[in-house]
C-alpha positions in Angstrom: -90.3 -17.4 -22.6 -91.6 -14.1 -24.1 -95.4 -13.7 -24.7 -97.2 -14.4 -28.1 -98.2 -10.9 -28.1 -95.5 -8.0 -27.4 -96.3 -4.4 -27.2 -93.8 -1.4 -26.9 -95.1 2.0 -26.0 -92.5 4.9 -26.6 -93.4 8.0 -24.5 -91.5 11.5 -24.1 -91.9 12.2 -20.5 -93.2 10.6 -17.3 -96.9 11.1 -17.1 -97.4 11.0 -21.1 -97.8 7.2 -20.8 -100.9 7.8 -18.4 -102.5 10.5 -20.2 -102.3 9.1 -23.8 -102.2 5.3 -23.3 -102.7 4.7 -19.6 -105.8 2.5 -20.4 -104.1 0.7 -23.2 -101.2 -0.3 -20.7 -103.4 -1.5 -18.1 -105.6 -3.5 -20.5 -102.8 -5.3 -22.3 -100.5 -5.6 -19.0 -103.7 -7.5 -17.3 -103.6 -10.2 -20.4 -101.2 -12.9 -19.5 -100.6 -13.7 -23.3 -99.1 -10.0 -23.8 -95.8 -8.5 -22.7 -96.0 -4.7 -22.3 -92.8 -2.7 -22.3 -92.8 1.3 -21.7 -90.0 3.4 -22.9 -89.7 7.0 -21.5 -87.3 9.1 -23.3 -86.6 11.8 -20.5 -87.3 12.5 -16.9 -89.6 15.5 -17.5 -87.2 17.8 -15.8 -88.7 20.9 -17.4 -92.3 20.4 -16.3 -94.1 23.0 -14.3 -95.0 21.9 -10.7 -98.4 22.2 -9.4 -98.2 21.7 -5.6 -96.8 24.7 -3.9 -95.0 22.9 -1.4 -93.1 21.1 -4.1 -92.2 24.3 -6.1 -88.5 24.0 -5.2 -87.9 21.1 -7.5 -88.5 23.1 -10.6 -85.7 23.8 -13.0 -85.2 27.2 -12.1 -84.8 26.4 -8.4 -83.1 23.1 -7.3 -83.7 21.4 -10.7 -84.4 18.2 -8.8 -88.0 17.5 -10.6 -86.6 14.9 -13.0 -85.4 12.6 -10.0 -88.7 13.2 -8.2 -90.7 12.3 -11.2 -88.9 8.7 -11.4 -90.9 8.1 -8.2 -94.1 9.2 -9.6 -93.6 7.3 -12.9 -93.0 4.3 -11.0 -96.1 4.5 -8.8 -98.2 5.3 -12.0 -96.8 2.0 -13.7 -97.6 0.2 -10.8 -101.0 1.3 -10.7 -101.4 0.3 -14.5 -100.2 -3.4 -14.1 -96.5 -3.0 -13.5 -95.4 -3.2 -17.4 -91.7 -3.5 -17.9 -90.0 0.1 -18.2 -86.9 1.5 -19.4 -85.7 4.9 -20.0 -84.2 5.4 -23.3 -80.4 5.1 -23.3 -80.5 4.8 -19.4 -81.8 6.9 -16.5 -81.2 10.6 -17.3 -79.3 10.1 -20.5 -81.7 12.4 -22.3 -83.2 15.7 -20.7 -86.5 17.2 -21.4 -86.0 19.8 -24.0 -88.7 22.2 -22.6 -91.1 23.9 -25.0 -92.4 27.5 -25.8 -96.0 28.1 -26.5 -96.7 28.7 -30.1 -100.2 30.0 -31.3 -103.7 29.1 -30.0 -104.3 26.6 -27.0 -101.4 24.2 -26.1 -99.7 24.3 -29.4 -95.7 24.1 -28.5 -92.4 24.6 -30.2 -88.8 24.1 -29.7 -87.2 26.7 -27.2 -84.5 28.8 -28.7 -81.8 27.5 -26.1 -81.3 23.8 -25.5 -79.8 21.9 -22.6 -76.6 19.9 -23.9 -78.6 16.6 -23.3 -81.8 18.0 -24.7 -83.8 15.1 -26.3 -85.0 17.0 -29.1 -81.6 18.6 -30.2 -80.8 17.7 -33.9 -77.6 15.8 -33.5 -78.4 12.9 -31.4 -81.1 11.4 -33.4 -78.8 8.7 -34.8 -77.7 7.7 -31.1 -81.4 7.8 -29.9 -82.5 5.6 -32.9 -79.8 3.0 -32.1 -80.9 2.9 -28.6 -84.5 2.4 -29.3 -83.6 -0.4 -31.7 -81.5 -2.3 -29.0 -84.9 -2.1 -27.4 -86.7 -3.4 -30.4 -84.3 -6.3 -30.9 -84.6 -7.5 -27.5 -88.3 -7.2 -26.8 -89.3 -7.9 -30.5 -92.6 -6.1 -30.5 -95.1 -6.9 -33.0 -96.6 -3.5 -32.3 -95.3 0.0 -31.7 -97.0 2.9 -30.2 -95.9 6.5 -30.4 -97.2 9.9 -31.6 -98.1 11.6 -34.8 -95.8 13.7 -36.7 -96.7 16.8 -34.7 -96.3 15.1 -31.4 -99.9 15.5 -30.8 -99.5 19.4 -30.0 -96.3 20.2 -31.2 -93.9 19.5 -28.2 -90.5 18.9 -29.6 -89.8 15.9 -27.4 -93.1 14.3 -28.9 -92.0 14.9 -32.2 -88.6 13.2 -31.8 -90.4 10.2 -30.4 -92.4 10.1 -33.5 -89.4 10.3 -35.8 -87.5 7.5 -34.0 -90.5 5.3 -33.8 -91.2 5.6 -37.4 -87.5 5.0 -38.1 -87.3 2.0 -35.8 -90.3 0.2 -37.2 -89.1 0.9 -40.8 -85.9 -0.6 -40.1 -87.4 -3.7 -38.4 -90.2 -4.7 -41.0 -89.5 -8.2 -40.0 -90.3 -7.5 -36.4 -92.8 -4.6 -36.3 -96.2 -5.7 -37.8 -97.8 -2.3 -36.9 -97.1 0.9 -35.9 -99.7 3.1 -34.1 -99.8 7.0 -33.3 -101.9 7.6 -30.2 -104.5 10.5 -31.0 -107.7 11.9 -29.7 -110.9 12.2 -32.0 -112.7 15.5 -32.4 -116.0 13.9 -31.6 -114.9 12.0 -28.4 -113.2 15.2 -27.3 -116.2 17.3 -28.0 -118.5 15.0 -26.1 -116.2 14.7 -23.1 -116.0 18.7 -22.9 -119.6 18.8 -23.2 -119.7 16.9 -20.2 -117.8 19.6 -18.1 -120.1 22.2 -19.1 -122.1 23.8 -15.9 -120.6 21.7 -13.4 -120.5 23.7 -10.1 -117.3 23.4 -8.2 -115.3 22.7 -11.1 -111.8 24.0 -10.0 -110.6 24.3 -13.6 -111.1 26.5 -16.6 -113.4 25.0 -19.3 -111.4 24.6 -22.7 -112.2 27.1 -25.2 -113.2 25.7 -28.9 -110.0 24.1 -30.3 -107.9 24.6 -27.4 -107.3 21.0 -26.8 -105.8 19.0 -29.4 -107.7 16.4 -31.6 -107.8 14.8 -35.0 -110.7 14.5 -37.4 -112.8 11.2 -36.7 -111.8 9.9 -40.2 -108.2 9.6 -39.2 -108.9 7.1 -36.1 -108.4 3.5 -37.4 -108.6 1.9 -33.8 -110.5 2.5 -30.6 -109.6 0.6 -27.3 -112.3 0.7 -24.6 -110.7 1.5 -21.5 -113.9 1.8 -19.1 -112.8 -1.7 -17.5 -109.5 -0.1 -16.1 -110.9 3.4 -15.1 -109.9 3.2 -11.5 -106.3 2.1 -12.6 -106.0 5.3 -14.8 -107.2 7.7 -12.0 -104.6 6.0 -9.6 -101.9 6.6 -12.1 -102.7 10.2 -12.7 -102.7 10.7 -9.1 -99.3 9.4 -8.9 -98.1 12.0 -11.2 -99.2 14.8 -8.5 -96.5 17.4 -9.8 -98.0 17.4 -13.2 -101.8 16.6 -13.0 -104.6 17.7 -11.0 -107.7 15.2 -10.4 -111.1 16.5 -9.6 -114.0 14.2 -8.5 -117.3 15.8 -8.8 -119.1 15.4 -5.4 -122.6 16.0 -6.8 -121.9 13.1 -9.4 -119.8 10.2 -7.9 -117.5 8.8 -10.6 -117.1 11.7 -12.7 -113.7 12.7 -13.0 -112.0 15.6 -14.9 -108.4 16.6 -14.7 -105.9 19.6 -15.5 -102.2 20.0 -16.1 -100.4 23.1 -14.6 -102.4 25.3 -17.1 -105.6 24.6 -15.0 -107.7 23.8 -18.3 -110.0 21.1 -17.6 -109.8 17.9 -19.7 -112.6 15.2 -19.6 -111.4 11.6 -18.8 -112.6 9.6 -21.7 -113.7 6.0 -21.8 -111.8 5.4 -25.0 -108.4 5.8 -26.2 -107.7 6.1 -29.9 -104.9 5.4 -32.5 -103.9 6.0 -36.0 -102.5 2.8 -37.7 -99.7 4.5 -39.4 -97.9 1.5 -40.7 -98.4 -2.3 -41.2 -96.2 -4.9 -42.3 -96.4 -6.8 -45.8 -99.6 -8.9 -46.1 -101.4 -7.0 -43.4 -105.1 -6.6 -44.4 -106.0 -2.9 -43.5 -109.4 -2.7 -45.2 -111.8 -3.1 -42.3 -114.9 -2.1 -44.0 -115.2 1.1 -42.2 -114.9 -0.7 -38.6 -112.5 0.6 -36.2 -110.3 -1.9 -34.9 -110.7 -2.7 -31.2 -107.4 -4.6 -30.5 -104.1 -3.5 -31.4 -103.2 -6.9 -32.5 -105.8 -7.4 -34.7 -104.8 -9.1 -37.8 -101.4 -10.3 -36.4 -100.9 -14.0 -36.3 -99.4 -15.2 -32.8 
């Protein structure tokens, strides 16, 4: 029998689940009253490879990175509590669209040429929505988590995830009570970046002002304390070794920073934040200025 609470998280590539919602996955996967399902849209074939010894996997070499990242994703999800996992439309149905940098920091945009199976191509939106609705109809999640309309930093695959999540929630108002977008507030990010300053031995470049994406604090409706599952999050990040470098400060045991292939340092924060983008009929959204601490708040079992 399904659990009383059912959570569906939709992500674009392997490692996105860990970087944006790893603590939330681990928290709810540990709750026997909650079923957690993670959907990944692509295999992340266009990602850059960090370890030199694995550079041959890259798309401009053997183009085997996607297959390798299936194993990384499996390891990460195991570390996060082994939620149910599905690839949208089946393994490898949609390919990582890639991106080009656009403007300051990590802003991204659609590349000029797309693979025939590119997830962000304009044509297959209807097929992708139908595939996600198949999952929604089986899992029947009260809560769906995706990305904001800019995908967080503009990546076209993240934007497409936003589009199909919003459309799926709108198409199943009798099932989906709440739709959330994973975000990071300016104040939390700034505090984390401040903790990076002046650390000797930091192997990454400290981020420039506004280089890392964030939203205004006023936009955040929900904050999940993920400090109790910190070890699981770090293990999951280490599982994604082609994409994430993890650093422990030897002078302060327990302090962790990480970086992607751009080698820009990012702090490991103790909270994961969300914007409640939509709620079903009758749901009370006025919390008197108080941020939610539970994605299922206000939902009757």
